Backbone as JSON Lines, residues from 0, in Angstrom:
{"i":0,"aa":"M","n":[60.77,-33.94,-40.93],"ca":[60.96,-34.87,-42.63],"c":[61.91,-34.0,-42.7]}
{"i":1,"aa":"E","n":[63.0,-33.31,-42.28],"ca":[64.06,-32.23,-43.14],"c":[65.46,-33.49,-42.92]}
{"i":2,"aa":"G","n":[65.75,-33.99,-44.04],"ca":[66.69,-34.92,-43.64],"c":[66.61,-36.48,-44.28]}
{"i":3,"aa":"F","n":[65.14,-36.16,-44.33],"ca":[64.47,-37.69,-44.47],"c":[65.35,-38.42,-45.9]}
{"i":4,"aa":"K","n":[65.22,-39.86,-45.72],"ca":[66.19,-40.41,-46.74],"c":[65.31,-41.58,-46.66]}
{"i":5,"aa":"M","n":[64.59,-41.47,-47.93],"ca":[64.02,-42.8,-48.31],"c":[64.36,-44.65,-48.81]}
{"i":6,"aa":"N","n":[64.37,-45.26,-48.5],"ca":[64.68,-46.71,-48.75],"c":[63.47,-47.12,-50.06]}
{"i":7,"aa":"V","n":[63.97,-47.49,-51.22],"ca":[62.72,-47.58,-51.53],"c":[62.9,-48.95,-53.01]}
{"i":8,"aa":"L","n":[61.85,-49.65,-53.14],"ca":[61.93,-50.84,-53.57],"c":[61.57,-51.18,-55.52]}
{"i":9,"aa":"F","n":[62.29,-51.21,-56.01],"ca":[61.49,-51.59,-57.37],"c":[61.3,-53.16,-57.57]}
{"i":10,"aa":"L","n":[59.78,-53.16,-58.24],"ca":[59.38,-54.37,-58.36],"c":[58.96,-55.03,-59.33]}
{"i":11,"aa":"C","n":[59.24,-56.03,-60.19],"ca":[58.72,-56.21,-61.26],"c":[58.77,-57.94,-61.41]}
{"i":12,"aa":"T","n":[58.73,-58.39,-63.03],"ca":[58.58,-60.1,-62.36],"c":[60.23,-60.98,-61.91]}
{"i":13,"aa":"G","n":[60.77,-60.63,-63.3],"ca":[62.07,-60.98,-63.83],"c":[63.08,-60.38,-63.33]}
{"i":14,"aa":"N","n":[62.89,-58.79,-62.71],"ca":[64.45,-58.32,-62.51],"c":[65.55,-58.35,-63.27]}
{"i":15,"aa":"S","n":[64.76,-57.82,-64.6],"ca":[66.56,-57.53,-65.51],"c":[66.11,-56.58,-66.77]}
{"i":16,"aa":"A","n":[65.08,-55.57,-66.26],"ca":[64.83,-55.18,-66.82],"c":[64.34,-53.78,-66.28]}
{"i":17,"aa":"R","n":[63.06,-53.54,-66.34],"ca":[62.59,-52.39,-66.22],"c":[63.09,-52.27,-64.61]}
{"i":18,"aa":"S","n":[62.82,-52.99,-63.54],"ca":[63.03,-52.65,-62.09],"c":[64.6,-52.45,-61.63]}
{"i":19,"aa":"I","n":[65.57,-52.72,-62.8],"ca":[66.65,-52.7,-63.07],"c":[66.9,-51.23,-63.15]}
{"i":20,"aa":"L","n":[66.63,-50.61,-65.04],"ca":[66.77,-49.22,-65.03],"c":[66.58,-48.23,-63.43]}
{"i":21,"aa":"A","n":[65.32,-48.96,-62.63],"ca":[64.58,-47.84,-62.11],"c":[65.45,-47.87,-60.74]}
{"i":22,"aa":"E","n":[66.28,-48.63,-60.6],"ca":[67.07,-48.99,-59.28],"c":[68.26,-47.66,-59.91]}
{"i":23,"aa":"V","n":[68.4,-48.07,-60.62],"ca":[70.48,-47.69,-61.45],"c":[69.78,-45.8,-61.55]}
{"i":24,"aa":"I","n":[68.81,-45.56,-62.28],"ca":[68.69,-44.22,-62.4],"c":[68.35,-43.84,-60.77]}
{"i":25,"aa":"F","n":[67.06,-44.23,-59.97],"ca":[67.48,-43.47,-58.91],"c":[68.21,-43.28,-58.07]}
{"i":26,"aa":"N","n":[69.45,-44.23,-58.35],"ca":[70.89,-44.14,-57.13],"c":[72.1,-43.6,-57.64]}
{"i":27,"aa":"D","n":[71.63,-43.25,-59.04],"ca":[72.48,-42.19,-59.84],"c":[72.06,-40.87,-59.57]}
{"i":28,"aa":"L","n":[70.63,-40.51,-60.15],"ca":[70.28,-39.46,-60.1],"c":[69.97,-38.5,-58.68]}
{"i":29,"aa":"F","n":[69.25,-39.53,-58.17],"ca":[68.37,-38.8,-56.37],"c":[68.67,-39.38,-55.15]}
{"i":30,"aa":"S","n":[70.37,-40.45,-55.44],"ca":[70.88,-40.64,-54.32],"c":[70.88,-40.25,-52.72]}
{"i":31,"aa":"E","n":[70.87,-38.36,-53.13],"ca":[70.87,-37.86,-51.88],"c":[69.4,-38.35,-50.89]}
{"i":32,"aa":"H","n":[67.74,-38.8,-51.79],"ca":[66.85,-38.32,-51.39],"c":[66.93,-40.35,-50.5]}
{"i":33,"aa":"G","n":[67.57,-40.91,-51.31],"ca":[68.16,-42.59,-50.59],"c":[68.51,-43.27,-51.2]}
{"i":34,"aa":"C","n":[67.85,-44.58,-51.23],"ca":[68.76,-45.72,-51.66],"c":[67.87,-46.76,-51.95]}
{"i":35,"aa":"A","n":[68.03,-47.08,-53.32],"ca":[66.94,-48.16,-54.63],"c":[67.56,-49.15,-54.04]}
{"i":36,"aa":"F","n":[67.13,-50.02,-54.24],"ca":[66.84,-51.18,-55.03],"c":[65.58,-52.19,-55.58]}
{"i":37,"aa":"S","n":[65.96,-52.73,-56.37],"ca":[65.41,-53.87,-57.16],"c":[65.14,-55.2,-56.46]}
{"i":38,"aa":"A","n":[64.0,-55.58,-57.18],"ca":[63.45,-57.02,-56.68],"c":[62.65,-57.57,-57.81]}
{"i":39,"aa":"G","n":[62.6,-58.81,-58.24],"ca":[61.49,-59.85,-58.97],"c":[61.02,-60.63,-58.47]}
{"i":40,"aa":"S","n":[59.55,-60.61,-58.67],"ca":[59.0,-61.72,-57.85],"c":[59.08,-63.82,-58.62]}
{"i":41,"aa":"Q","n":[59.46,-63.16,-59.68],"ca":[60.53,-64.27,-60.16],"c":[61.43,-64.04,-60.56]}
{"i":42,"aa":"P","n":[62.71,-63.56,-60.07],"ca":[63.58,-63.34,-60.92],"c":[64.18,-64.19,-61.99]}
{"i":43,"aa":"I","n":[64.78,-63.9,-63.08],"ca":[65.4,-64.75,-64.07],"c":[66.64,-65.17,-63.72]}
{"i":44,"aa":"G","n":[67.52,-63.79,-62.87],"ca":[68.92,-64.07,-62.33],"c":[70.05,-63.43,-63.18]}
{"i":45,"aa":"K","n":[70.18,-62.82,-64.53],"ca":[70.47,-62.05,-65.11],"c":[69.7,-61.08,-65.63]}
{"i":46,"aa":"I","n":[70.8,-60.04,-65.93],"ca":[70.33,-58.54,-66.25],"c":[70.09,-58.42,-67.99]}
{"i":47,"aa":"N","n":[69.11,-58.36,-68.08],"ca":[68.75,-58.05,-69.88],"c":[69.68,-57.02,-70.24]}
{"i":48,"aa":"P","n":[71.09,-57.59,-71.88],"ca":[71.91,-56.87,-71.96],"c":[71.57,-56.11,-72.54]}
{"i":49,"aa":"V","n":[70.73,-55.56,-73.23],"ca":[70.0,-54.61,-73.71],"c":[69.8,-53.21,-72.98]}
{"i":50,"aa":"A","n":[69.7,-53.47,-71.27],"ca":[69.57,-52.72,-70.38],"c":[70.86,-51.86,-69.65]}
{"i":51,"aa":"L","n":[71.79,-52.96,-70.01],"ca":[72.73,-52.97,-69.19],"c":[73.35,-51.84,-70.47]}
{"i":52,"aa":"S","n":[73.81,-52.21,-71.75],"ca":[74.42,-51.29,-72.48],"c":[73.21,-49.99,-72.78]}
{"i":53,"aa":"L","n":[71.88,-49.7,-72.91],"ca":[71.42,-48.41,-72.23],"c":[71.94,-47.99,-71.09]}
{"i":54,"aa":"L","n":[72.56,-48.22,-70.02],"ca":[72.15,-47.95,-68.89],"c":[74.34,-47.08,-68.89]}
{"i":55,"aa":"E","n":[75.0,-47.94,-70.01],"ca":[76.1,-47.64,-70.03],"c":[76.46,-46.36,-71.29]}
{"i":56,"aa":"K","n":[75.61,-46.49,-71.69],"ca":[75.26,-45.43,-72.93],"c":[74.53,-44.22,-72.53]}
{"i":57,"aa":"N","n":[73.95,-43.92,-70.8],"ca":[73.41,-43.0,-70.32],"c":[74.4,-43.04,-69.26]}
{"i":58,"aa":"A","n":[75.68,-43.49,-68.91],"ca":[76.94,-42.99,-68.02],"c":[76.13,-43.35,-66.49]}
{"i":59,"aa":"H","n":[75.8,-44.08,-66.63],"ca":[75.58,-44.66,-65.48],"c":[76.05,-45.96,-64.81]}
{"i":60,"aa":"T","n":[76.13,-46.14,-63.89],"ca":[77.06,-46.75,-62.88],"c":[76.17,-48.5,-62.91]}
{"i":61,"aa":"I","n":[76.97,-49.12,-63.75],"ca":[76.12,-50.32,-63.92],"c":[77.21,-51.41,-62.09]}
{"i":62,"aa":"Q","n":[77.93,-51.12,-62.06],"ca":[79.14,-51.99,-61.48],"c":[78.14,-52.71,-60.37]}
{"i":63,"aa":"G","n":[78.35,-54.34,-59.66],"ca":[77.27,-54.37,-58.77],"c":[76.38,-54.74,-58.53]}
{"i":64,"aa":"L","n":[75.65,-55.01,-59.6],"ca":[73.94,-54.83,-60.16],"c":[73.77,-56.4,-60.21]}
{"i":65,"aa":"K","n":[73.1,-56.53,-59.82],"ca":[71.97,-58.15,-60.1],"c":[70.95,-58.39,-59.85]}
{"i":66,"aa":"S","n":[70.48,-59.48,-60.28],"ca":[68.55,-59.86,-60.7],"c":[68.63,-60.64,-59.12]}
{"i":67,"aa":"Q","n":[67.65,-60.14,-58.28],"ca":[67.43,-60.83,-56.97],"c":[66.19,-60.89,-56.72]}
{"i":68,"aa":"S","n":[65.78,-61.52,-55.54],"ca":[63.9,-62.21,-55.79],"c":[63.9,-61.2,-54.41]}
{"i":69,"aa":"I","n":[62.31,-61.1,-54.18],"ca":[61.96,-60.09,-53.62],"c":[62.06,-60.76,-52.11]}
{"i":70,"aa":"H","n":[62.07,-62.02,-51.96],"ca":[62.18,-62.64,-50.58],"c":[63.22,-62.59,-50.22]}
{"i":71,"aa":"D","n":[64.3,-61.7,-51.07],"ca":[65.4,-60.86,-50.26],"c":[65.5,-60.09,-49.69]}
{"i":72,"aa":"F","n":[64.69,-59.56,-49.54],"ca":[63.96,-58.38,-49.09],"c":[63.11,-58.7,-48.14]}
{"i":73,"aa":"T","n":[62.65,-60.03,-47.14],"ca":[61.86,-60.21,-46.09],"c":[62.44,-60.95,-45.1]}
{"i":74,"aa":"D","n":[63.7,-60.77,-45.23],"ca":[64.77,-61.14,-43.49],"c":[64.92,-60.2,-42.97]}
{"i":75,"aa":"E","n":[64.99,-60.9,-42.16],"ca":[65.23,-59.52,-40.59],"c":[66.16,-58.51,-40.87]}
{"i":76,"aa":"K","n":[67.11,-58.97,-41.37],"ca":[68.74,-58.48,-42.04],"c":[68.48,-57.42,-43.2]}
{"i":77,"aa":"A","n":[67.09,-57.31,-44.16],"ca":[67.18,-56.75,-44.83],"c":[66.08,-55.26,-44.67]}
{"i":78,"aa":"P","n":[66.53,-54.46,-45.4],"ca":[66.57,-52.7,-45.16],"c":[64.82,-52.65,-45.18]}
{"i":79,"aa":"S","n":[64.55,-51.4,-44.35],"ca":[62.94,-51.41,-44.1],"c":[62.74,-50.35,-45.35]}
{"i":80,"aa":"I","n":[62.05,-50.6,-46.11],"ca":[61.28,-50.38,-47.28],"c":[60.46,-49.04,-46.78]}
{"i":81,"aa":"D","n":[60.55,-47.91,-47.31],"ca":[59.45,-46.54,-47.09],"c":[58.98,-46.68,-48.55]}
{"i":82,"aa":"L","n":[59.09,-47.12,-49.47],"ca":[58.48,-47.02,-50.73],"c":[58.89,-47.83,-51.59]}
{"i":83,"aa":"L","n":[57.36,-49.05,-52.25],"ca":[57.76,-49.83,-53.01],"c":[56.67,-49.97,-54.6]}
{"i":84,"aa":"I","n":[57.63,-49.52,-55.57],"ca":[57.29,-49.31,-56.24],"c":[56.86,-50.98,-57.8]}
{"i":85,"aa":"S","n":[55.63,-51.12,-58.08],"ca":[55.64,-52.11,-58.88],"c":[55.56,-51.47,-60.02]}
{"i":86,"aa":"V","n":[57.31,-51.99,-61.23],"ca":[56.41,-51.18,-62.4],"c":[55.84,-52.39,-63.52]}
{"i":87,"aa":"C","n":[55.35,-53.43,-62.76],"ca":[54.92,-54.17,-64.21],"c":[53.28,-55.27,-63.43]}
{"i":88,"aa":"D","n":[52.42,-55.39,-64.28],"ca":[51.64,-55.98,-63.3],"c":[51.41,-57.65,-63.29]}
{"i":89,"aa":"N","n":[51.87,-58.01,-63.58],"ca":[52.4,-59.38,-62.59],"c":[53.5,-59.07,-61.55]}
{"i":90,"aa":"A","n":[53.97,-58.46,-61.27],"ca":[54.51,-58.39,-59.92],"c":[53.52,-57.88,-58.86]}
{"i":91,"aa":"S","n":[52.8,-56.66,-59.34],"ca":[51.77,-56.23,-58.21],"c":[50.76,-57.49,-57.67]}
{"i":92,"aa":"N","n":[50.76,-58.56,-58.84],"ca":[49.65,-59.11,-58.39],"c":[49.95,-60.27,-57.63]}
{"i":93,"aa":"D","n":[51.27,-60.59,-58.08],"ca":[52.24,-61.8,-57.56],"c":[52.6,-61.26,-55.87]}
{"i":94,"aa":"C","n":[52.77,-59.59,-55.84],"ca":[53.01,-59.34,-54.51],"c":[52.41,-58.66,-53.71]}
{"i":95,"aa":"P","n":[50.43,-58.72,-53.34],"ca":[49.79,-57.66,-52.75],"c":[50.22,-57.45,-51.45]}
{"i":96,"aa":"V","n":[50.91,-58.14,-50.5],"ca":[50.78,-58.32,-49.25],"c":[52.88,-57.94,-49.2]}
{"i":97,"aa":"W","n":[52.87,-56.93,-48.26],"ca":[54.73,-56.67,-48.21],"c":[54.78,-57.51,-46.8]}
{"i":98,"aa":"C","n":[55.95,-58.52,-46.84],"ca":[55.97,-58.93,-46.38],"c":[57.67,-58.32,-45.73]}
{"i":99,"aa":"G","n":[58.4,-58.03,-45.93],"ca":[59.44,-57.06,-45.46],"c":[59.29,-55.93,-44.1]}
{"i":100,"aa":"N","n":[60.3,-55.73,-44.02],"ca":[60.18,-54.18,-43.09],"c":[59.96,-53.29,-43.81]}
{"i":101,"aa":"G","n":[59.26,-52.32,-42.54],"ca":[59.08,-51.18,-43.07],"c":[57.06,-51.64,-43.76]}
{"i":102,"aa":"D","n":[56.92,-50.72,-43.64],"ca":[55.12,-50.03,-43.36],"c":[55.2,-49.47,-45.41]}
{"i":103,"aa":"P","n":[55.91,-49.84,-46.33],"ca":[56.41,-49.02,-47.41],"c":[54.56,-48.42,-48.35]}
{"i":104,"aa":"K","n":[54.84,-47.13,-48.84],"ca":[53.64,-46.86,-49.29],"c":[54.02,-47.99,-50.91]}
{"i":105,"aa":"R","n":[52.72,-47.99,-51.26],"ca":[52.62,-48.86,-52.16],"c":[52.65,-47.63,-54.06]}
{"i":106,"aa":"L","n":[52.73,-47.98,-54.64],"ca":[52.8,-46.85,-56.01],"c":[53.09,-48.26,-56.79]}
{"i":107,"aa":"H","n":[51.86,-48.06,-58.17],"ca":[51.95,-49.27,-59.24],"c":[52.47,-48.14,-60.1]}
{"i":108,"aa":"W","n":[53.08,-48.68,-60.87],"ca":[53.13,-48.17,-62.55],"c":[53.52,-48.93,-63.62]}
{"i":109,"aa":"S","n":[52.55,-49.34,-63.95],"ca":[51.85,-50.5,-65.45],"c":[52.7,-50.14,-66.71]}
{"i":110,"aa":"L","n":[53.83,-50.79,-66.95],"ca":[55.14,-50.2,-67.97],"c":[55.35,-51.72,-68.68]}
{"i":111,"aa":"P","n":[55.06,-51.33,-70.24],"ca":[55.23,-53.07,-70.51],"c":[56.2,-53.65,-70.47]}
{"i":112,"aa":"D","n":[56.65,-54.67,-70.64],"ca":[57.74,-54.9,-70.68],"c":[59.01,-55.37,-72.29]}
{"i":113,"aa":"P","n":[59.93,-54.04,-71.96],"ca":[60.48,-54.19,-73.71],"c":[61.36,-55.12,-73.47]}
{"i":114,"aa":"A","n":[61.82,-56.19,-72.35],"ca":[63.1,-57.07,-72.95],"c":[61.55,-58.3,-74.19]}
{"i":115,"aa":"T","n":[60.36,-58.13,-74.11],"ca":[59.34,-59.0,-74.82],"c":[59.48,-58.55,-76.18]}
{"i":116,"aa":"V","n":[60.64,-57.09,-76.34],"ca":[59.88,-57.01,-78.1],"c":[60.7,-58.13,-78.67]}
{"i":117,"aa":"E","n":[60.45,-58.45,-79.66],"ca":[60.94,-59.77,-81.21],"c":[62.33,-58.81,-81.58]}
{"i":118,"aa":"D","n":[61.98,-57.3,-82.49],"ca":[62.25,-56.72,-83.49],"c":[63.62,-56.22,-82.77]}
{"i":119,"aa":"T","n":[64.92,-56.19,-83.27],"ca":[66.48,-55.62,-82.23],"c":[65.73,-54.43,-82.39]}
{"i":120,"aa":"E","n":[65.9,-53.77,-83.45],"ca":[66.01,-52.17,-83.68],"c":[65.13,-51.87,-82.84]}
{"i":121,"aa":"E","n":[63.31,-52.76,-83.24],"ca":[62.13,-51.73,-81.91],"c":[62.57,-52.42,-80.3]}
{"i":122,"aa":"K","n":[63.28,-53.11,-80.33],"ca":[63.63,-53.22,-78.44],"c":[64.36,-52.11,-78.25]}
{"i":123,"aa":"D","n":[65.53,-52.41,-78.97],"ca":[65.99,-50.73,-78.85],"c":[65.32,-49.51,-78.38]}
{"i":124,"aa":"K","n":[64.12,-49.69,-78.74],"ca":[63.34,-47.53,-79.32],"c":[62.34,-48.62,-77.67]}
{"i":125,"aa":"A","n":[62.22,-49.38,-77.59],"ca":[61.03,-49.4,-76.45],"c":[61.76,-49.84,-75.01]}
{"i":126,"aa":"F","n":[63.53,-50.25,-75.01],"ca":[63.94,-49.84,-73.96],"c":[64.48,-48.53,-73.61]}
{"i":127,"aa":"E","n":[64.75,-47.84,-74.47],"ca":[64.98,-45.51,-74.62],"c":[63.57,-45.53,-74.36]}
{"i":128,"aa":"E","n":[62.31,-45.52,-74.5],"ca":[61.12,-45.22,-74.24],"c":[60.69,-45.48,-72.7]}
{"i":129,"aa":"T","n":[61.49,-46.96,-72.05],"ca":[60.85,-47.29,-70.86],"c":[61.33,-46.41,-69.77]}
{"i":130,"aa":"Y","n":[63.16,-46.38,-70.3],"ca":[63.92,-45.75,-69.98],"c":[63.91,-44.24,-69.3]}
{"i":131,"aa":"K","n":[62.96,-43.66,-70.35],"ca":[62.54,-41.98,-70.49],"c":[61.18,-42.17,-69.95]}
{"i":132,"aa":"I","n":[60.26,-43.45,-69.57],"ca":[59.15,-42.97,-68.75],"c":[59.89,-43.3,-67.26]}
{"i":133,"aa":"L","n":[60.92,-43.9,-67.02],"ca":[60.94,-44.05,-65.51],"c":[61.68,-42.94,-65.06]}
{"i":134,"aa":"M","n":[62.35,-42.15,-66.15],"ca":[63.12,-41.24,-65.67],"c":[62.43,-39.79,-64.71]}
{"i":135,"aa":"E","n":[61.22,-40.03,-65.93],"ca":[60.18,-38.91,-65.64],"c":[59.2,-39.04,-64.31]}
{"i":136,"aa":"R","n":[58.65,-40.73,-64.14],"ca":[58.42,-40.91,-62.75],"c":[59.01,-40.43,-61.73]}
{"i":137,"aa":"I","n":[60.71,-41.4,-61.76],"ca":[60.91,-41.05,-60.39],"c":[60.95,-39.72,-60.45]}
{"i":138,"aa":"A","n":[61.57,-39.22,-61.1],"ca":[62.04,-37.35,-60.76],"c":[60.35,-36.92,-60.28]}
{"i":139,"aa":"E","n":[59.26,-37.25,-60.61],"ca":[58.16,-37.03,-60.05],"c":[58.1,-37.71,-58.75]}
{"i":140,"aa":"T","n":[57.8,-38.5,-58.52],"ca":[57.88,-39.26,-57.22],"c":[58.65,-38.84,-56.26]}
{"i":141,"aa":"V","n":[60.38,-38.4,-56.82],"ca":[60.94,-37.75,-55.67],"c":[60.04,-36.09,-55.3]}
{"i":142,"aa":"R","n":[59.68,-35.88,-56.51],"ca":[58.82,-34.19,-56.16],"c":[57.55,-34.37,-54.91]}
{"i":143,"aa":"Q","n":[57.22,-35.47,-54.96],"ca":[55.74,-35.49,-53.8],"c":[56.09,-36.13,-53.05]}
{"i":144,"aa":"H","n":[57.33,-37.12,-52.98],"ca":[57.76,-36.99,-51.49],"c":[59.1,-36.82,-50.79]}
{"i":145,"aa":"C","n":[59.79,-36.36,-51.46],"ca":[60.83,-35.65,-50.25],"c":[60.33,-33.98,-49.92]}
{"i":146,"aa":"P","n":[60.83,-34.02,-49.08],"ca":[61.15,-32.16,-49.13],"c":[61.81,-31.23,-49.89]}
{"i":147,"aa":"E","n":[60.87,-30.18,-49.84],"ca":[61.11,-29.02,-50.93],"c":[62.99,-28.99,-51.07]}
{"i":148,"aa":"K","n":[63.34,-28.61,-50.33],"ca":[64.94,-28.47,-50.28],"c":[65.87,-29.32,-50.77]}
{"i":149,"aa":"K","n":[65.79,-30.66,-50.69],"ca":[66.64,-31.57,-50.82],"c":[65.65,-32.39,-52.23]}
{"i":150,"aa":"R","n":[64.95,-31.62,-52.92],"ca":[64.59,-32.35,-54.03],"c":[65.9,-32.05,-55.48]}
{"i":151,"aa":"H","n":[66.11,-33.15,-56.13],"ca":[66.71,-32.85,-57.18],"c":[67.04,-32.09,-57.89]}
{"i":152,"aa":"A","n":[67.17,-31.0,-58.88],"ca":[67.04,-30.21,-60.07],"c":[67.35,-30.44,-60.74]}
């Protein structure tokens, strides 16, 4: 297991907020453990501007991000996925069977969609809370799935 780097796929419905936040957090803070991707079961094709703003505010790299479909990860040239984490109930239900490369361990984190909050101030708070929860859960997941020597401090 020494030196093992995992490919993690974060999955939600629209691939515009929660899964994007998770992909960026993992790749910016835990890249020594692998590479994260994100996809949607029904992607909307654009990233939520509040998510982008929050990521920039927290000094994350946002260059090259895109909203993409789970189908982008099912062709033979797609990366082999070691860990698939659904971050919303709909995506978990939409993709009960993995059809891509690899035999990933699956986790499900039922997180409310901050993009559905109407009030601007409340929406910002909802995104901040989602970001905080994702930071905590990703750190815990790295602790559980990566060798002691390779963990992010």
